[in-house]
Kinemage of the C-alpha trace (Angstrom):
@kinemage 1
@onewidth
@group {chain A} dominant
@subgroup {mainchain}
@vectorlist {calphas} color= white
{ca met a 1} P -0.017 -0.243 -0.080
{ca lys a 2} L 0.924 3.955 -0.680
{ca met a 3} L 0.646 5.973 1.902
{ca val a 4} L 0.304 9.864 1.047
{ca pro a 5} L -1.637 12.785 2.741
{ca pro a 6} L -4.741 12.839 1.665
{ca lys a 7} L -4.726 16.827 0.848
{ca his a 8} L -1.691 16.400 -1.060
{ca ala a 9} L -2.478 13.768 -3.421
{ca gly a 10} L -5.970 15.574 -4.371
{ca ser a 11} L -3.301 18.291 -6.005
{ca pro a 12} L -3.069 17.897 -9.808
{ca lys a 13} L 0.276 18.080 -9.423
{ca phe a 14} L 0.964 15.198 -7.251
{ca ala a 15} L 2.424 13.333 -10.224
{ca glu a 16} L 5.051 15.915 -10.133
{ca thr a 17} L 5.908 16.130 -6.617
{ca pro a 18} L 5.103 13.144 -4.993
{ca ile a 19} L 5.323 12.656 -0.733
{ca gly a 20} L 4.736 9.579 0.818
{ca thr a 21} L 6.500 7.500 3.743
{ca gly a 22} L 9.466 5.902 2.208
{ca pro a 23} L 13.147 5.691 3.333
{ca tyr a 24} L 13.867 8.478 0.189
{ca lys a 25} L 11.962 12.003 -0.329
{ca phe a 26} L 11.183 13.335 -3.946
{ca val a 27} L 13.992 15.949 -5.417
{ca lys a 28} L 14.030 16.789 -9.106
{ca trp a 29} L 12.239 15.199 -11.933
{ca asp a 30} L 13.771 15.819 -15.016
{ca arg a 31} L 11.067 14.625 -17.150
{ca gly a 32} L 11.877 11.998 -19.602
{ca gln a 33} L 16.281 12.400 -18.178
{ca ser a 34} L 16.013 11.900 -14.875
{ca ile a 35} L 15.080 11.484 -11.121
{ca lys a 36} L 16.556 12.638 -7.933
{ca leu a 37} L 16.073 11.765 -4.315
{ca ala a 38} L 17.824 12.362 -0.960
{ca leu a 39} L 17.537 10.453 2.420
{ca asn a 40} L 14.309 10.840 4.238
{ca asp a 41} L 15.784 11.972 7.808
{ca ala a 42} L 11.879 11.619 9.173
{ca tyr a 43} L 11.781 7.679 7.702
{ca trp a 44} L 9.435 5.686 10.473
{ca gly a 45} L 12.259 2.453 9.720
{ca glu a 46} L 15.931 1.418 9.332
{ca lys a 47} L 17.769 4.456 7.483
{ca pro a 48} L 19.684 3.289 4.299
{ca gln a 49} L 23.102 3.304 3.895
{ca ile a 50} L 22.942 5.509 0.742
{ca lys a 51} L 22.236 8.830 1.121
{ca ala a 52} L 20.863 10.310 -2.601
{ca val a 53} L 19.823 8.791 -5.598
{ca asn a 54} L 19.976 9.256 -9.008
{ca tyr a 55} L 17.634 7.531 -11.683
{ca arg a 56} L 18.604 8.213 -15.509
{ca phe a 57} L 16.505 6.850 -18.356
{ca ile a 58} L 18.402 5.678 -20.831
{ca glu a 59} L 16.875 3.639 -23.914
{ca glu a 60} L 19.706 2.497 -25.682
{ca ser a 61} L 21.488 -0.593 -24.102
{ca gly a 62} L 24.615 0.170 -25.714
{ca thr a 63} L 25.163 3.053 -23.608
{ca arg a 64} L 23.545 1.973 -20.632
{ca leu a 65} L 26.466 -0.135 -20.676
{ca ala a 66} L 29.211 2.447 -21.764
{ca gly a 67} L 28.220 4.492 -18.548
{ca leu a 68} L 28.321 1.083 -16.619
{ca met a 69} L 31.806 0.794 -17.618
{ca ala a 70} L 33.316 4.340 -17.227
{ca gly a 71} L 31.452 3.790 -13.915
{ca glu a 72} L 28.760 7.024 -14.412
{ca phe a 73} L 26.299 4.072 -13.648
{ca asp a 74} L 25.871 2.109 -10.457
{ca val a 75} L 23.119 -0.215 -11.702
{ca ile a 76} L 21.432 -0.655 -15.029
{ca thr a 77} L 18.352 -2.352 -16.127
{ca asn a 78} L 17.814 -5.144 -19.078
{ca leu a 79} L 21.764 -5.874 -19.210
{ca leu a 80} L 21.613 -7.810 -22.925
{ca pro a 81} L 23.224 -11.577 -22.259
{ca glu a 82} L 25.945 -11.627 -24.047
{ca phe a 83} L 27.799 -8.763 -21.823
{ca thr a 84} L 27.003 -10.662 -18.584
{ca gly a 85} L 31.110 -11.597 -18.705
{ca arg a 86} L 32.085 -8.265 -19.613
{ca val a 87} L 30.375 -6.184 -16.486
{ca pro a 88} L 32.049 -5.554 -13.473
{ca lys a 89} L 29.238 -7.124 -11.856
{ca ala a 90} L 26.175 -9.034 -13.255
{ca val a 91} L 23.170 -10.460 -10.970
{ca asn a 92} L 20.290 -12.068 -12.705
{ca ile a 93} L 16.957 -13.875 -10.995
{ca gln a 94} L 13.977 -15.755 -13.058
{ca gly a 95} L 11.671 -12.849 -12.976
{ca leu a 96} L 7.811 -12.287 -13.774
{ca glu a 97} L 8.027 -11.284 -17.310
{ca his a 98} L 6.236 -13.105 -19.712
{ca pro a 99} L 6.697 -12.235 -23.491
{ca ile a 100} L 3.445 -13.297 -25.526
{ca ile a 101} L 2.181 -12.121 -28.614
{ca ile a 102} L -1.617 -11.347 -28.524
{ca leu a 103} L -3.626 -12.474 -31.330
{ca asn a 104} L -6.831 -11.142 -32.812
{ca ala a 105} L -9.577 -14.103 -32.307
{ca asp a 106} L -12.291 -12.032 -33.452
{ca gly a 107} L -11.329 -10.627 -37.065
{ca gly a 108} L -8.790 -10.917 -39.766
{ca pro a 109} L -6.696 -13.835 -40.836
{ca thr a 110} L -6.294 -14.666 -36.875
{ca lys a 111} L -9.875 -15.628 -36.421
{ca asp a 112} L -9.376 -18.678 -37.097
{ca val a 113} L -8.349 -20.903 -34.480
{ca arg a 114} L -6.455 -23.114 -36.637
{ca val a 115} L -4.486 -20.248 -37.789
{ca arg a 116} L -3.653 -19.298 -34.395
{ca gln a 117} L -2.648 -22.390 -33.112
{ca ala a 118} L -0.608 -23.006 -36.702
{ca leu a 119} L 1.256 -19.460 -35.355
{ca asn a 120} L 1.939 -21.139 -32.214
{ca tyr a 121} L 3.328 -24.202 -34.116
{ca ala a 122} L 5.808 -22.279 -36.137
{ca ile a 123} L 7.483 -20.783 -33.322
{ca asp a 124} L 10.884 -22.591 -31.997
{ca lys a 125} L 10.550 -21.235 -28.579
{ca glu a 126} L 13.999 -23.125 -27.205
{ca ala a 127} L 16.031 -21.419 -29.830
{ca leu a 128} L 14.563 -18.075 -28.740
{ca ala a 129} L 15.952 -18.956 -25.148
{ca glu a 130} L 18.936 -20.165 -26.200
{ca ala a 131} L 19.993 -17.904 -29.055
{ca leu a 132} L 18.540 -14.750 -28.118
{ca tyr a 133} L 18.713 -15.011 -24.085
{ca glu a 134} L 21.635 -17.343 -24.178
{ca gly a 135} L 19.885 -19.489 -21.317
{ca tyr a 136} L 18.704 -16.690 -19.288
{ca ala a 137} L 15.230 -17.585 -20.131
{ca gln a 138} L 12.915 -20.544 -19.895
{ca val a 139} L 10.007 -21.747 -22.249
{ca ala a 140} L 6.288 -20.575 -20.996
{ca gln a 141} L 3.985 -23.430 -20.025
{ca gly a 142} L 1.350 -22.530 -22.889
{ca gln a 143} L -0.076 -19.760 -20.197
{ca leu a 144} L 0.484 -16.049 -19.039
{ca leu a 145} L 1.763 -17.585 -15.640
{ca ser a 146} L 4.736 -19.264 -13.989
{ca pro a 147} L 4.801 -22.570 -12.008
{ca ser a 148} L 4.677 -20.653 -8.943
{ca phe a 149} L 1.677 -18.307 -9.504
{ca phe a 150} L -1.839 -19.299 -7.832
{ca gly a 151} L -3.813 -20.846 -11.061
{ca phe a 152} L -0.599 -22.575 -12.821
{ca asn a 153} L -2.131 -25.415 -14.748
{ca lys a 154} L 0.557 -28.305 -14.483
{ca glu a 155} L -1.058 -29.956 -17.306
{ca val a 156} L -0.779 -27.597 -20.120
{ca gly a 157} L 2.280 -26.858 -21.448
{ca pro a 158} L 3.865 -25.528 -24.092
{ca tyr a 159} L 2.825 -26.321 -28.221
{ca pro a 160} L 5.774 -27.789 -29.575
{ca tyr a 161} L 7.876 -26.731 -32.416
{ca asp a 162} L 6.224 -28.341 -35.518
{ca thr a 163} L 6.382 -26.753 -38.484
{ca glu a 164} L 4.555 -29.660 -40.656
{ca lys a 165} L 1.853 -29.161 -38.062
{ca ala a 166} L 1.738 -25.625 -38.748
{ca arg a 167} L 1.720 -26.099 -42.441
{ca ser a 168} L -1.176 -28.825 -42.512
{ca leu a 169} L -3.195 -26.409 -40.284
{ca leu a 170} L -2.776 -23.531 -42.408
{ca lys a 171} L -3.803 -25.743 -45.648
{ca glu a 172} L -6.627 -26.896 -43.637
{ca ala a 173} L -7.904 -23.538 -42.627
{ca gly a 174} L -7.364 -22.722 -46.211
{ca ala a 175} L -4.917 -19.897 -45.174
{ca glu a 176} L -1.926 -20.963 -46.934
{ca gly a 177} L -0.108 -17.526 -47.759
{ca ile a 178} L -1.964 -15.155 -45.790
{ca thr a 179} L -0.206 -11.778 -44.281
{ca val a 180} L -0.007 -11.200 -40.347
{ca glu a 181} L 0.749 -7.960 -39.522
{ca leu a 182} L 2.727 -8.022 -36.292
{ca ile a 183} L 3.184 -5.254 -33.862
{ca gly a 184} L 5.640 -4.765 -31.489
{ca thr a 185} L 8.359 -1.981 -30.059
{ca ser a 186} L 11.915 -1.504 -29.496
{ca gly a 187} L 13.892 -0.731 -26.489
{ca arg a 188} L 11.480 -1.113 -23.545
{ca trp a 189} L 12.241 -4.848 -22.617
{ca leu a 190} L 15.048 -6.810 -22.869
{ca lys a 191} L 15.415 -7.776 -26.121
{ca asp a 192} L 11.915 -6.827 -27.605
{ca arg a 193} L 12.605 -5.942 -31.008
{ca glu a 194} L 14.990 -8.986 -31.879
{ca val a 195} L 12.397 -11.194 -30.329
{ca val a 196} L 9.644 -10.189 -32.916
{ca glu a 197} L 11.392 -9.906 -36.077
{ca ala a 198} L 12.874 -13.487 -35.092
{ca val a 199} L 9.176 -14.619 -34.635
{ca ala a 200} L 8.369 -12.981 -37.924
{ca ala a 201} L 10.686 -15.164 -39.610
{ca met a 202} L 9.795 -18.152 -38.273
{ca trp a 203} L 6.105 -17.601 -39.486
{ca gln a 204} L 7.708 -16.816 -42.879
{ca glu a 205} L 9.385 -20.193 -42.710
{ca val a 206} L 5.583 -22.025 -42.799
{ca gly a 207} L 4.189 -19.399 -45.523
{ca ile a 208} L 2.925 -16.802 -43.853
{ca lys a 209} L 3.732 -13.295 -45.119
{ca ala a 210} L 4.793 -11.358 -41.581
{ca lys a 211} L 3.703 -7.793 -41.675
{ca leu a 212} L 6.155 -6.321 -38.932
{ca arg a 213} L 5.768 -2.740 -37.623
{ca ile a 214} L 8.154 -1.382 -34.839
{ca phe a 215} L 6.315 1.190 -33.256
{ca glu a 216} L 7.987 4.243 -30.954
{ca phe a 217} L 6.410 3.195 -27.181
{ca asn a 218} L 3.932 5.904 -26.774
{ca glu a 219} L 2.301 5.348 -30.367
{ca tyr a 220} L 2.890 1.138 -29.822
{ca leu a 221} L 0.794 1.628 -26.211
{ca asn a 222} L -1.916 3.578 -28.217
{ca arg a 223} L -2.173 0.351 -30.330
{ca leu a 224} L -1.553 -2.284 -27.592
{ca phe a 225} L -4.712 -0.604 -25.732
{ca asp a 226} L -7.043 0.202 -29.174
{ca arg a 227} L -8.296 -3.154 -30.369
{ca lys a 228} L -9.316 -1.231 -33.650
{ca thr a 229} L -5.783 -0.476 -34.074
{ca arg a 230} L -3.753 -3.075 -32.504
{ca gly a 231} L -3.629 -5.493 -36.017
{ca asp a 232} L -3.672 -8.960 -35.781
{ca ala a 233} L -0.902 -9.439 -33.477
{ca ile a 234} L 0.729 -7.927 -31.288
{ca phe a 235} L 3.725 -8.451 -28.980
{ca val a 236} L 4.109 -7.521 -25.281
{ca val a 237} L 5.901 -8.390 -21.850
{ca ser a 238} L 3.365 -9.231 -19.247
{ca ser a 239} L 4.597 -9.412 -15.502
{ca asn a 240} L 2.563 -10.070 -12.115
{ca glu a 241} L 3.908 -9.302 -9.129
{ca leu a 242} L 0.580 -10.813 -6.788
{ca leu a 243} L 1.559 -14.240 -8.173
{ca asp a 244} L -2.101 -14.697 -8.521
{ca ala a 245} L -3.966 -15.606 -12.291
{ca asp a 246} L -6.313 -12.699 -11.483
{ca lys a 247} L -4.051 -9.831 -12.582
{ca ser a 248} L -3.032 -11.294 -15.866
{ca phe a 249} L -6.239 -13.164 -16.846
{ca ser a 250} L -8.294 -10.102 -16.281
{ca ala a 251} L -6.130 -8.119 -18.109
{ca tyr a 252} L -5.187 -10.315 -20.767
{ca tyr a 253} L -7.503 -13.619 -21.452
{ca arg a 254} L -11.242 -12.087 -20.129
{ca ala a 255} L -13.319 -10.696 -22.774
{ca gly a 256} L -12.895 -6.575 -22.095
{ca gly a 257} L -9.824 -6.697 -20.378
{ca ile a 258} L -7.154 -4.063 -21.306
{ca gly a 259} L -5.425 -6.389 -23.096
{ca ser a 260} L -7.913 -8.896 -24.074
{ca ser a 261} L -8.058 -9.942 -27.913
{ca asn a 262} L -11.246 -11.944 -27.703
{ca thr a 263} L -14.617 -12.366 -26.753
{ca asp a 264} L -14.920 -15.653 -25.455
{ca lys a 265} L -18.299 -15.378 -23.074
{ca glu a 266} L -17.146 -18.915 -21.790
{ca leu a 267} L -13.525 -18.224 -20.963
{ca ala a 268} L -15.302 -14.741 -19.073
{ca ala a 269} L -17.068 -16.264 -16.900
{ca leu a 270} L -14.573 -18.479 -15.719
{ca ile a 271} L -12.456 -15.350 -14.779
{ca val a 272} L -15.278 -13.465 -12.942
{ca gln a 273} L -16.243 -16.250 -10.721
{ca ala a 274} L -12.698 -17.096 -10.009
{ca arg a 275} L -12.359 -13.489 -8.369
{ca thr a 276} L -15.247 -13.554 -6.020
{ca glu a 277} L -14.649 -18.071 -5.098
{ca thr a 278} L -13.769 -18.242 -1.530
{ca asn a 279} L -12.762 -21.948 -1.796
{ca met a 280} L -9.367 -22.070 -2.845
{ca gln a 281} L -9.330 -25.397 -4.373
{ca lys a 282} L -12.769 -24.025 -6.596
{ca arg a 283} L -11.036 -21.440 -7.206
{ca ala a 284} L -7.559 -22.889 -8.839
{ca ser a 285} L -10.069 -25.345 -10.976
{ca leu a 286} L -11.502 -22.343 -12.576
{ca tyr a 287} L -8.489 -21.176 -13.394
{ca his a 288} L -7.367 -24.412 -14.623
{ca gln a 289} L -9.955 -24.588 -16.881
{ca ala a 290} L -9.580 -20.770 -18.475
{ca val a 291} L -5.303 -21.767 -18.957
{ca lys a 292} L -7.071 -24.898 -20.584
{ca arg a 293} L -9.690 -23.524 -22.724
{ca ala a 294} L -7.262 -20.261 -23.792
{ca his a 295} L -4.554 -22.679 -24.864
{ca asp a 296} L -6.804 -24.856 -26.949
{ca gln a 297} L -8.196 -21.686 -28.853
{ca ala a 298} L -4.983 -19.955 -28.530
{ca tyr a 299} L -5.556 -17.008 -28.275
{ca phe a 300} L -1.908 -16.086 -27.759
{ca ala a 301} L 1.355 -17.274 -28.898
{ca trp a 302} L 3.334 -17.960 -25.617
{ca leu a 303} L 6.985 -17.723 -25.655
{ca leu a 304} L 9.117 -17.494 -22.623
{ca asn a 305} L 9.959 -16.509 -19.045
{ca ile a 306} L 12.559 -14.162 -19.187
{ca glu a 307} L 15.260 -13.685 -16.439
{ca asp a 308} L 15.803 -9.476 -14.835
{ca ile a 309} L 19.551 -8.893 -15.519
{ca tyr a 310} L 21.534 -6.283 -13.876
{ca gly a 311} L 25.342 -4.654 -14.591
{ca met a 312} L 26.605 -3.450 -11.343
{ca thr a 313} L 30.077 -1.658 -10.250
{ca lys a 314} L 31.791 -3.471 -7.710
{ca arg a 315} L 31.093 -1.657 -5.339
{ca val a 316} L 27.256 -2.321 -5.134
{ca glu a 317} L 26.447 -5.361 -3.004
{ca trp a 318} L 22.333 -6.035 -3.780
{ca ala a 319} L 20.292 -9.132 -4.097
{ca ala a 320} L 17.711 -8.258 -7.256
{ca arg a 321} L 14.385 -9.250 -6.501
{ca val a 322} L 11.810 -11.626 -8.094
{ca asp a 323} L 9.132 -8.867 -8.471
{ca ala a 324} L 11.621 -6.539 -10.367
{ca lys a 325} L 11.409 -3.513 -7.853
{ca ile a 326} L 14.831 -1.611 -7.448
{ca met a 327} L 14.758 -0.892 -3.566
{ca val a 328} L 17.715 1.389 -2.941
{ca asn a 329} L 17.377 1.044 0.816
{ca glu a 330} L 17.876 -2.841 0.264
{ca met a 331} L 21.590 -2.088 -1.435
{ca lys a 332} L 25.294 -1.284 0.088
{ca val a 333} L 27.997 0.504 -1.531
{ca lys a 334} L 31.319 -0.563 -0.089
């Protein structure tokens, strides 16, 4: 829970000058460039060792790496896997981020379930994990959940890589040679552009004409949250710090959810019922049914569960968190 003064929270300038109860207090926000924090002397808990914090926003991975190597930065996010051996220190943890491709189940060439299934069979997820992430990723289990999440269905697994099956389904659906528009962005998530480029190439190998479109992040978000401009397929990386299926399913699986691309009333009913079911076994069963239905209907192309990789200077001591929060009060500097 975030604790803020009610009077201040009602101010239209609250987002620009936040006040809370944390170990640090807001100093300055240079929009798009940096945020500066200073130690909160009135903090109720244990005082952090680090007295001042400067967050910098650097989109380009090479620039982040160069800054780390020069000692300009102490911690960088989204360290490319191929550079883990070059930085002073690298830490990684199996995180919560799941790259997926949302498929339009209500219109266009992906309306046919056989086409959506073919798109899944055509993706070599093991190759993505090894070639792009150098092993810092695991194949997703055909659901937007990790095994540690409540609602995970252990009976459902990934679509195997099977190009012959993909071609057979496309032929059966009369969809050979179709064009599928795939939308992505670059620089927001680890290897985001590289993933969609690789997937597009794999789709083309089975006879699909993949029309790849990479947008700047703000325009990409406009398309992600507007089904009319989302196209046939859109890449997104979803994380769920609650470790409960509801957050992911209400947003991406349930018809009407902010990232949903289906109007499946039966699936939506399972998710809505699970939100208020107090019997844990019954609730888990509802999610298991939802996972199975969404998997069979191939509402997504499930890809990976990627690890969070950070680069650090040798003077910093910090254990990466599974929820990807960068809590400076948990860090120490030698």
